[in-house]
PAKE-707047 format. One line per 10 residues: number of its first residue (from 1); their letters; for each residue x, y, z of N, C-alpha, C. Coordinates in Angstrom, 3 decimals, decimal comma. Each point is the difference from the previous one (the first is absolute). Example, Ala and Ser with C-alpha at 12.3 -4.5 7.8 and 13.67 -1.06 7.14 Angstrom:
1> AS> 13,190/-5,690/7,800/-0,890/1,190/0,000/0,900/1,200/0,000  -0,350/1,050/-0,720/0,820/1,190/0,060/-0,770/1,090/0,730
***
This chain:
1> MNLYPQKTDL> 108,023/110,869/248,226/-0,415/0,598/-1,262/1,231/0,530/-0,737  0,071/-0,314/-1,254/1,144/0,422/-0,802/-0,278/1,376/-0,598  0,851/0,964/0,329/-0,198/1,356/-0,513/0,510/0,156/-1,422  0,915/-0,867/-0,407/0,609/0,105/-1,324/-0,196/-1,311/-0,764  -1,182/-0,264/-0,506/-0,229/-1,293/-0,669/0,804/-0,166/-1,283  0,347/1,102/-0,666/0,740/-0,125/-1,249/1,412/-0,529/0,233  0,534/0,173/1,205/1,343/-0,500/0,275/0,025/-1,529/0,054  -1,068/-0,607/0,488/-0,025/-1,459/0,077/-0,184/-0,624/-1,374  -0,541/0,757/-0,933/-0,235/-0,539/-1,334/1,299/-0,321/-0,724  1,094/0,616/0,420/1,281/-0,262/-0,655/0,399/-1,469/0,133
11> YNQTQIAPAA> -0,369/-0,631/1,102/0,409/-1,376/0,246/-0,947/-1,007/-0,642  -1,177/0,443/-0,383/-0,993/-0,917/-0,536/-0,055/0,003/-1,525  0,803/0,837/-0,635/-0,035/0,073/-1,452/0,670/-1,229/-0,607  -0,530/-0,432/-1,127/0,636/-1,107/-0,709/1,215/0,529/-0,748  1,034/-0,797/-0,034/1,243/0,401/-0,646/0,081/-0,608/-1,399  0,527/0,771/-0,951/0,226/-0,500/-1,353/1,374/-0,662/-0,029  0,073/-1,162/-0,588/1,270/-0,713/-0,081/0,986/0,789/-0,854  1,297/-0,049/0,322/0,996/0,754/-0,774/0,014/-0,346/-1,484  -0,238/-1,257/-0,346/0,002/-0,398/-1,411/-1,147/0,668/-0,744  -1,145/0,166/0,661/-1,157/0,620/-0,638/0,239/1,483/-0,244
21> IGQLQRLTKH> 0,763/0,646/0,869/0,285/1,422/-0,174/0,799/0,216/-1,284  0,946/-0,885/-0,281/0,780/0,113/-1,225/-0,861/-0,123/-1,238  -1,020/-0,831/0,060/-0,885/-0,183/-1,151/-0,861/1,232/-0,239  -0,309/0,732/1,057/-0,829/1,189/-0,156/0,733/1,082/-0,791  1,318/0,051/0,126/0,767/1,065/-0,624/0,566/-0,382/-1,355  -0,149/-1,248/-0,410/0,586/-0,455/-1,248/-0,816/0,504/-1,184  0,684/0,392/-1,065/-0,651/0,484/-1,209/-0,310/-1,186/-0,912  -1,253/-0,155/-0,374/-0,384/-1,108/-0,870/0,230/0,380/-1,458  0,016/-1,002/-0,863/0,198/0,253/-1,431/-1,136/0,844/-0,560  -1,213/-0,314/0,429/-1,167/0,735/-0,507/0,053/1,469/0,429
31> TKFVRDMIRE> 0,337/0,244/1,268/0,082/1,374/0,490/1,073/0,775/-0,747  1,150/-0,642/-0,219/1,083/0,658/-0,737/-0,439/0,327/-1,423  -0,694/-0,929/-0,645/-0,494/0,224/-1,355/-0,965/1,182/-0,045  -0,930/0,039/0,948/-0,998/1,077/0,027/0,674/1,347/0,230  0,946/0,054/0,936/0,692/1,264/0,279/0,806/0,473/-1,203  0,669/-0,937/-0,679/0,759/0,361/-1,198/-0,918/0,522/-1,097  -1,161/-0,627/-0,147/-0,972/0,442/-1,004/-0,496/1,412/0,314  -0,311/0,260/1,254/-0,470/1,333/0,401/1,092/1,032/-0,233  1,245/-0,354/0,334/1,121/0,930/-0,196/0,171/0,327/-1,480  -0,174/-1,009/-0,858/0,152/0,200/-1,439/-1,095/0,910/-0,546
41> VCGFAPYERR> -1,223/-0,163/0,495/-1,127/0,790/-0,502/0,031/1,418/0,563  0,224/0,123/1,304/-0,141/1,294/0,677/1,291/0,811/0,030  1,139/-0,667/-0,069/1,257/0,724/0,104/0,317/0,338/1,451  0,787/1,050/0,189/0,433/0,392/1,334/-0,774/1,217/0,472  -0,134/0,109/1,316/-0,638/1,169/0,601/0,948/1,191/-0,147  -0,518/1,216/0,069/0,869/1,175/-0,139/1,147/0,034/1,011  -0,262/-0,384/1,248/1,088/0,028/0,985/1,057/-1,051/-0,326  -0,419/-1,129/-0,610/0,971/-1,020/-0,389/0,860/0,492/-1,156  -0,598/0,731/-0,936/0,782/0,549/-1,121/1,028/1,006/0,503  -0,394/0,841/0,963/0,949/0,976/0,539/1,123/-0,708/0,756
51> AMELLKVSKD> -0,346/-1,026/0,755/1,021/-0,758/0,727/0,963/-0,673/-0,974  -0,515/-0,489/-1,127/0,869/-0,609/-1,006/0,950/1,030/-0,594  -0,474/1,217/-0,189/0,887/1,061/-0,496/1,113/0,281/1,007  -0,332/0,014/1,290/1,025/0,206/1,024/1,002/-1,153/0,002  -0,487/-1,210/-0,195/0,900/-1,151/-0,020/0,902/0,017/-1,232  -0,509/0,529/-1,116/0,811/0,067/-1,224/1,223/0,874/0,190  -0,132/1,068/0,800/1,123/0,912/0,213/0,731/-0,306/1,311  -0,147/-1,242/0,491/0,715/-0,508/1,179/-0,301/0,775/1,280  -1,233/0,418/0,168/-0,417/0,653/1,242/-0,816/-1,008/0,816  0,660/-1,079/0,429/-0,703/-1,087/0,683/-0,594/0,448/1,331
61> KRALKFIKKR> 0,776/0,759/0,770/-0,488/0,412/1,314/-1,182/0,952/-0,136  0,085/0,920/-0,935/-1,102/0,934/-0,233/-1,238/-0,754/-0,490  0,214/-0,995/-0,846/-1,120/-0,813/-0,483/-0,652/-0,749/1,157  0,810/-0,533/0,911/-0,548/-0,718/1,151/-0,834/0,928/0,872  0,505/1,201/0,252/-0,753/0,956/0,818/-1,297/0,397/-0,688  0,065/0,185/-1,303/-1,187/0,381/-0,771/-1,053/-1,106/0,038  0,437/-1,239/-0,226/-0,939/-1,128/-0,002/-0,569/-0,215/1,398  0,841/0,148/1,029/-0,462/-0,203/1,373/-1,116/0,973/0,340  0,128/1,217/-0,478/-1,050/0,994/0,239/-1,310/-0,440/-0,656  0,101/-0,680/-1,143/-1,206/-0,398/-0,738/-0,625/-1,299/0,522
71> VGTHIRAKRK> 0,833/-0,995/0,346/-0,566/-1,300/0,367/-0,143/-0,200/1,501  0,689/0,795/0,809/-0,263/-0,040/1,434/1,086/-0,572/0,879  0,555/-1,157/-0,320/0,978/-0,599/0,902/1,332/-0,223/-0,709  1,046/-0,100/0,815/1,355/-0,150/-0,519/0,164/-1,327/-0,742  -0,551/-1,064/0,556/0,158/-1,327/-0,615/-0,720/-0,054/-1,343  -1,214/0,548/-0,065/-0,729/0,023/-1,273/0,731/0,856/-1,023  0,604/1,097/0,467/0,739/0,874/-0,910/1,220/-0,714/-0,563  0,713/-0,748/0,851/1,168/-0,739/-0,486/-0,407/-1,045/-1,022  -1,117/-0,680/0,254/-0,480/-1,017/-0,935/-0,385/0,642/-1,333  -0,660/1,142/0,049/-0,418/0,694/-1,225/1,221/0,487/-0,768
81> REELSSVLAA> 1,016/0,520/0,720/1,217/0,469/-0,665/0,702/-1,150/-0,706  0,075/-1,158/0,649/0,623/-1,167/-0,627/-0,787/-0,441/-1,228  -1,318/0,044/0,091/-0,842/-0,377/-1,145/0,256/0,932/-1,184  0,032/1,305/0,267/0,214/0,966/-1,082/1,417/-0,102/-0,556  0,968/-0,287/0,869/1,379/-0,175/-0,470/0,111/-1,204/-0,928  -0,693/-1,075/0,346/0,044/-1,186/-0,858/-0,699/0,258/-1,328  -1,055/0,809/0,012/-0,682/0,360/-1,247/0,937/0,810/-0,892  0,720/0,955/0,601/0,954/0,804/-0,776/1,119/-0,874/-0,570  0,481/-0,946/0,797/1,056/-0,898/-0,477/-0,503/-0,839/-1,170  -1,242/-0,470/0,087/-0,578/-0,787/-1,093/-0,162/0,851/-1,255
91> MRKAAAKKD> -0,377/1,266/0,181/-0,142/0,901/-1,150/1,351/0,249/-0,659  1,050/0,191/0,818/1,347/0,199/-0,546/0,469/-1,245/-0,741  -0,289/-1,158/0,575/0,403/-1,263/-0,622/-0,715/-0,195/-1,333  -1,288/0,334/-0,045/-0,768/-0,131/-1,244/0,508/0,974/-1,055  0,369/1,214/0,428/0,515/0,993/-0,945/1,352/-0,439/-0,561  0,843/-0,586/0,849/1,306/-0,475/-0,457/-0,158/-1,181/-0,956  -0,965/-0,845/0,265/-0,241/-1,157/-0,858/-0,539/0,442/-1,360  -0,782/1,071/0,006/-0,607/0,510/-1,232/1,054/0,578/-0,947  1,015/0,646/0,572/1,052/0,625/-0,832/0,949/-0,973/-0,597
***
């Protein structure tokens, strides 16, 4: 009699092919369009606006710690910081082009 049946289940699970895993994480054109539309309509969350203010005054480490507290994990915080940094760079570029 097996006392730990859940341990044997590890060997019986079907495996996802590595190529399929890459497709699960890829951003589609439609998804990107929808997210951009939502961002345009809704704007940024309050914590994102505060993080952008920290990034404007070159407080990258403080911004990372602040975002990490809000989103939960270090990797998600780094991704969010990069996203907000690119938004700020685009805003600066648009302002320079306007002048």
